[in-house]
C-alpha positions as CSV (number, residue, x, y, z in Angstrom):
1,M,119.3,88.1,127.0
2,S,116.9,90.5,125.5
3,R,114.0,89.0,123.8
4,I,113.1,92.3,122.1
5,I,112.9,92.5,118.2
6,S,112.4,96.1,116.9
7,I,110.9,96.7,113.3
8,K,111.2,100.0,112.0
9,H,109.3,101.2,108.9
10,H,109.6,105.1,108.1
11,M,108.7,105.9,104.8
12,L,107.7,109.4,103.7
13,N,105.5,108.1,100.9
14,V,103.1,106.4,103.3
15,S,102.0,109.8,104.3
16,F,101.4,111.0,100.3
17,M,100.4,107.8,98.5
18,G,98.6,105.5,101.0
19,L,99.0,101.9,102.2
20,G,101.2,99.6,100.1
21,G,103.1,96.3,100.2
22,S,105.9,97.5,102.5
23,Q,103.4,98.4,105.2
24,Y,101.9,94.6,105.0
25,L,105.5,93.4,105.0
26,A,106.3,95.2,108.2
27,L,103.1,93.8,109.8
28,E,103.8,90.3,108.7
29,M,107.5,90.5,109.9
30,A,106.3,91.3,113.2
31,I,104.1,88.5,113.4
32,A,106.6,86.1,112.3
33,F,108.8,86.9,115.1
34,A,105.9,87.4,117.9
35,E,104.6,83.9,116.9
36,R,107.9,82.5,118.0
37,G,107.7,84.2,121.4
38,Y,109.7,87.3,120.8
39,D,108.6,90.8,122.1
40,V,108.2,92.7,118.9
41,Y,107.6,96.6,118.5
42,I,106.6,98.2,115.2
43,D,108.2,101.8,115.0
44,S,106.3,103.3,112.1
45,L,105.0,106.8,111.0
46,A,101.8,105.1,109.8
47,L,101.0,103.1,113.2
48,R,100.9,105.8,116.1
49,S,98.0,103.8,118.0
50,R,96.5,100.5,118.4
51,G,93.5,101.6,116.2
52,D,95.8,102.4,113.4
53,L,97.2,98.9,113.7
54,L,94.1,97.3,113.6
55,E,93.0,99.5,110.7
56,V,95.9,98.3,108.6
57,A,95.6,94.7,109.7
58,D,91.8,94.9,108.5
59,F,92.9,96.3,105.3
60,F,95.4,93.6,104.3
61,G,92.8,90.9,105.8
62,V,95.0,90.0,108.8
63,G,93.1,88.9,112.1
64,K,93.1,90.9,115.2
65,S,94.4,87.8,117.1
66,E,97.5,87.8,115.0
67,V,98.4,91.4,115.9
68,A,97.4,91.3,119.6
69,N,100.9,90.8,121.0
70,I,102.6,93.3,118.9
71,G,103.9,96.8,120.5
72,L,104.1,99.9,118.9
73,G,107.1,102.7,118.9
74,D,110.2,102.6,120.9
75,P,110.9,99.3,122.9
76,P,111.3,99.6,126.5
77,G,114.7,98.0,126.4
78,K,117.5,97.5,124.4
79,P,116.4,95.3,121.2
80,L,118.1,92.0,120.6
81,I,118.1,93.1,116.9
82,T,116.6,96.0,114.9
83,I,115.2,95.5,111.3
84,N,114.8,98.1,108.8
85,A,111.8,97.1,107.0
86,S,111.4,100.0,104.6
87,G,114.7,99.6,102.9
88,D,115.6,103.6,103.2
89,V,117.6,105.6,105.5
90,L,114.5,107.2,107.2
91,S,114.1,104.1,109.1
92,G,117.7,104.4,110.4
93,I,120.2,102.0,111.0
94,G,119.4,98.4,111.3
95,D,121.1,95.1,112.1
96,A,119.2,94.0,108.8
97,M,117.7,95.9,106.1
98,Y,114.6,94.7,104.1
99,V,114.8,96.2,100.4
100,H,111.8,96.7,98.3
101,Y,113.3,98.9,95.4
102,P,116.5,100.9,95.7
103,A,115.5,104.2,97.4
104,F,118.8,105.5,96.7
105,L,118.5,106.0,93.1
106,D,117.7,109.2,91.4
107,L,113.9,110.3,91.9
108,R,113.2,110.3,88.2
109,V,113.7,106.7,87.9
110,Y,110.5,105.9,89.8
111,Y,108.8,109.1,89.8
112,P,109.3,110.7,86.5
113,D,105.7,112.6,86.4
114,L,106.1,114.4,89.9
115,R,105.4,118.1,89.5
116,G,105.4,121.0,91.9
117,V,105.5,120.6,95.8
118,P,105.6,116.8,95.7
119,R,108.5,116.7,93.2
120,L,110.3,119.3,95.6
121,V,109.9,117.1,98.6
122,G,110.6,113.9,96.6
123,E,114.0,115.2,95.3
124,L,115.0,116.1,98.9
125,Y,114.0,112.7,100.2
126,S,115.8,111.2,97.1
127,L,118.9,113.1,98.0
128,F,118.8,112.5,101.6
129,N,118.9,108.6,101.0
130,I,121.5,109.0,98.3
131,L,123.9,110.8,100.6
132,M,123.1,108.8,104.0
133,F,123.1,105.2,102.3
134,P,126.5,104.6,102.5
135,V,126.8,105.6,106.0
136,V,123.9,103.1,106.9
137,K,125.2,100.5,104.7
138,K,128.3,100.2,106.8
139,R,126.1,99.3,109.7
140,V,124.0,96.8,108.1
141,K,125.0,93.0,109.0
142,L,122.2,91.6,106.8
143,F,120.7,92.9,103.4
144,I,117.5,91.3,102.3
145,A,115.9,91.7,98.7
146,N,112.1,91.2,97.9
147,S,113.4,89.7,94.4
148,K,116.3,88.7,92.4
149,F,115.5,91.7,90.4
150,T,116.1,93.9,93.5
151,A,119.0,92.1,94.5
152,N,120.6,92.5,91.1
153,F,120.3,96.4,91.7
154,L,122.1,96.0,95.1
155,R,124.8,93.8,94.0
156,K,125.7,96.5,91.2
157,A,125.0,99.7,93.2
158,L,126.5,98.5,96.7
159,S,128.6,95.6,96.0
160,V,126.6,93.7,98.6
161,E,125.3,89.9,98.4
162,P,121.7,90.2,99.5
163,T,119.6,87.2,100.6
164,V,116.3,87.0,98.6
165,V,113.2,86.6,100.8
166,H,110.0,87.2,98.8
167,P,107.3,89.3,100.4
168,P,104.2,88.1,102.2
169,V,101.0,87.4,100.2
170,N,97.9,86.8,102.4
171,L,95.9,84.1,100.2
172,D,93.5,82.8,103.1
173,D,90.4,84.4,102.1
174,I,91.1,83.9,98.1
175,I,91.9,80.2,98.2
176,A,89.2,79.5,100.6
177,K,86.8,80.0,97.8
178,P,86.5,77.7,94.8
179,I,88.0,79.2,91.5
180,L,85.3,80.5,88.9
181,D,85.1,78.7,85.7
182,H,85.6,80.9,82.6
183,A,82.0,81.2,81.5
184,E,81.2,82.2,85.1
185,R,83.2,85.4,84.9
186,T,82.7,88.9,83.6
187,R,84.5,89.8,80.3
188,R,86.7,92.2,82.1
189,V,90.4,92.7,82.4
190,L,91.5,93.7,86.1
191,T,94.6,95.9,87.2
192,V,95.1,96.2,91.0
193,V,97.8,99.0,91.7
194,R,98.1,102.0,94.0
195,I,96.6,105.2,92.4
196,S,100.0,107.0,92.7
197,P,102.3,108.5,90.0
198,E,105.2,105.8,90.7
199,K,102.8,102.9,89.6
200,H,101.9,104.4,86.4
201,P,98.1,103.9,86.4
202,E,97.6,106.1,83.6
203,R,99.0,103.1,81.2
204,V,95.7,101.4,82.1
205,L,93.7,103.8,79.9
206,Y,95.7,103.0,77.1
207,L,95.3,99.4,77.7
208,A,91.5,100.1,77.8
209,C,91.7,101.9,74.2
210,L,93.0,98.5,73.0
211,L,90.7,96.1,74.5
212,K,87.5,98.3,73.7
213,K,87.9,97.4,70.2
214,H,87.2,93.8,71.3
215,R,84.2,94.9,73.9
216,I,86.4,93.8,76.7
217,E,86.0,96.2,80.0
218,T,89.2,97.5,81.9
219,L,88.8,98.0,85.4
220,L,91.4,99.8,87.7
221,V,91.3,99.0,91.5
222,G,93.7,100.5,94.0
223,A,94.6,102.6,97.1
224,L,94.1,106.3,97.0
225,S,95.3,108.9,99.3
226,R,94.0,112.4,99.5
227,S,97.1,113.9,98.0
228,N,96.6,111.8,94.9
229,K,93.1,112.8,94.1
230,P,94.1,115.2,91.2
231,L,95.6,111.9,89.7
232,Y,92.4,110.2,90.1
233,D,90.4,112.9,88.6
234,K,92.8,113.3,85.7
235,L,92.5,109.7,84.9
236,I,88.8,110.0,84.9
237,E,88.9,113.0,82.5
238,T,91.4,111.3,80.3
239,A,89.2,108.4,79.9
240,I,86.4,110.6,78.8
241,K,88.8,112.3,76.3
242,L,89.9,109.0,74.9
243,G,86.5,107.8,74.6
244,V,86.8,104.7,76.8
245,D,84.7,105.8,79.7
246,D,82.1,103.4,78.7
247,Y,84.4,100.4,78.9
248,F,86.9,101.6,82.0
249,D,86.2,102.2,85.5
250,I,88.0,102.9,88.7
251,K,87.2,101.5,92.1
252,A,89.3,103.4,94.9
253,N,89.8,102.0,98.6
254,V,87.4,99.1,98.1
255,P,86.9,96.6,101.0
256,R,89.1,93.5,101.2
257,S,85.9,91.3,100.5
258,E,85.0,93.3,97.5
259,L,88.7,93.0,96.1
260,V,88.7,89.2,96.4
261,E,85.4,88.9,94.5
262,L,87.0,91.0,91.9
263,Y,90.0,89.0,91.4
264,R,87.7,85.9,91.3
265,S,85.3,87.4,88.8
266,S,87.6,88.9,86.3
267,L,88.6,87.0,83.3
268,I,92.3,88.0,83.1
269,Y,94.6,90.4,85.2
270,V,97.1,92.8,83.5
271,H,99.8,94.3,85.4
272,V,100.8,98.0,84.0
273,T,103.5,99.1,86.3
274,P,107.0,98.8,84.5
275,R,110.0,97.6,86.4
276,E,107.7,96.3,89.2
277,H,110.1,94.9,91.7
278,F,107.6,91.8,92.8
279,G,103.8,92.7,92.8
280,I,101.5,91.4,95.5
281,S,98.4,91.9,93.5
282,I,99.7,89.6,90.9
283,V,100.1,86.6,93.3
284,E,96.7,87.4,94.7
285,A,95.2,87.4,91.0
286,M,96.8,84.0,90.4
287,A,95.4,82.5,93.7
288,A,91.9,83.2,92.3
289,G,92.7,81.2,89.2
290,T,92.8,84.4,87.2
291,P,95.5,84.3,84.4
292,V,97.8,87.1,84.7
293,I,100.0,89.2,82.1
294,I,102.8,91.0,83.6
295,P,105.9,93.0,82.3
296,R,108.8,91.1,81.3
297,D,111.4,93.6,82.5
298,S,110.4,93.0,86.1
299,G,110.8,91.1,89.3
300,S,107.2,89.8,88.6
301,W,108.5,87.8,85.8
302,T,111.7,86.5,87.1
303,D,110.4,85.8,90.8
304,I,106.6,85.2,90.7
305,A,106.3,83.5,87.3
306,L,109.7,82.1,87.4
307,G,110.2,83.2,83.5
308,D,107.6,80.5,82.5
309,E,104.9,81.6,80.1
310,G,102.9,78.7,81.4
311,V,102.5,80.4,84.7
312,A,102.0,83.8,83.5
313,A,101.9,85.6,80.1
314,S,104.7,88.5,79.9
315,Y,104.9,91.5,77.6
316,L,107.2,94.4,76.4
317,D,104.6,97.0,75.6
318,L,100.9,97.5,76.0
319,V,100.0,96.5,72.5
320,E,101.7,93.0,73.2
321,A,99.8,92.8,76.5
322,A,96.4,93.5,74.9
323,R,97.1,91.0,72.1
324,K,97.9,88.2,74.7
325,A,94.7,89.1,76.5
326,I,92.7,88.7,73.6
327,I,94.3,85.5,72.7
328,I,93.9,83.8,76.3
329,E,90.3,85.4,76.6
330,S,89.2,83.5,73.4
331,N,91.0,80.3,74.1
332,W,89.4,78.3,76.9
333,N,92.1,75.4,77.1
334,L,94.8,78.0,77.5
335,W,92.9,80.0,79.9
336,R,92.2,76.9,82.0
337,Q,95.7,75.5,81.9
338,M,97.1,79.2,83.0
339,S,94.5,79.2,85.8
340,I,95.6,76.0,87.3
341,R,99.2,76.7,87.2
342,G,99.0,80.1,88.3
343,R,97.0,79.2,91.5
344,Q,99.7,76.3,92.2
345,R,102.5,79.0,92.0
346,A,100.6,81.5,94.1
347,I,100.2,79.1,97.0
348,Q,104.0,78.7,97.1
349,L,104.1,82.3,97.9
350,D,101.7,82.3,100.9
351,R,102.3,84.5,103.9
352,R,103.2,81.6,106.2
353,N,106.2,80.6,103.9
354,F,107.4,84.3,104.4
355,R,107.2,84.1,107.9
356,R,109.3,81.1,108.3
357,N,111.8,82.4,105.5
358,I,112.2,85.7,107.2
359,F,113.0,84.2,110.5
360,E,115.5,81.8,109.0
361,A,117.2,84.5,107.1
362,V,117.6,86.9,110.4
363,K,117.9,83.8,112.9
364,P,121.9,83.8,112.4
365,L,121.9,87.5,113.7
366,I,119.8,86.6,116.7
367,N,122.0,83.6,117.6
368,K,125.4,85.6,117.8
């Protein structure tokens, strides 16, 4: 019997928007099966060489030894199973499909501000998914959703009952260090999100306007691709126009070690992306003992915070987010309680739990 597992991850936005959580998930999914003795191959547009694989592993804090036995491209024989790890039709038909967000929805749901050539390419990509998803759906034996939030979309749109497996979060280098106390931190609100239109990084600027009145700094950190450099420039320009450039800064493509220190030294983390289906950076901030404030209408609230204001504060608009940031910042006891409970919850979402859960979810397909 074949011992080959093929993991396919072809997403058009990787080329335009830079690295994100779905690439990391494909990597951890491969490790989950490789450490159980399977011959694993990742077929991905972003991973064409061993150098590419090591670069992505380093970006996400994964050790070289963990990816040493993972192959790239098409496997040499017929796979035991194939997993579509991107959740869209470019990765083709798989026995299992992991869905990060509903790629078959209209482009304007997640990318309302795209213009010009990127919008045209995006519309064609969206249309291709809309037309072909019903065909792919018929061949998928197991749908896996990254959150209950995403699972609800799949139930309503596709009439399928997905298994929920939360994404992996690498906490090793974060929990290895002690939590800094309130007094040891910079009076700063941190947001970590890919600097790309669908993540709505411009919302950080309006948060900065609200927090500047209280002399609280705002920092945006995120992956930036060459195609999104105009967006980066526009954010800088808008910050100057709004008069918040003295209390706002952007750091793009920072090393993992620097990101960890920013999580640890920031006073509060605010996630600005509406309708986020999960949010890996939220869990990383919580693991650093940093209280987080997240959108109420999101998988972050239902699946990470479990709807508990003691684990994470929630908001409906940025005015409420800023108000809660000010309250938490000024109340040491509240800050401390959220710091402790947030870290406790984050540890439950560690990447090793993902490896075990994804294997258990797919095992029935392997045993058939």
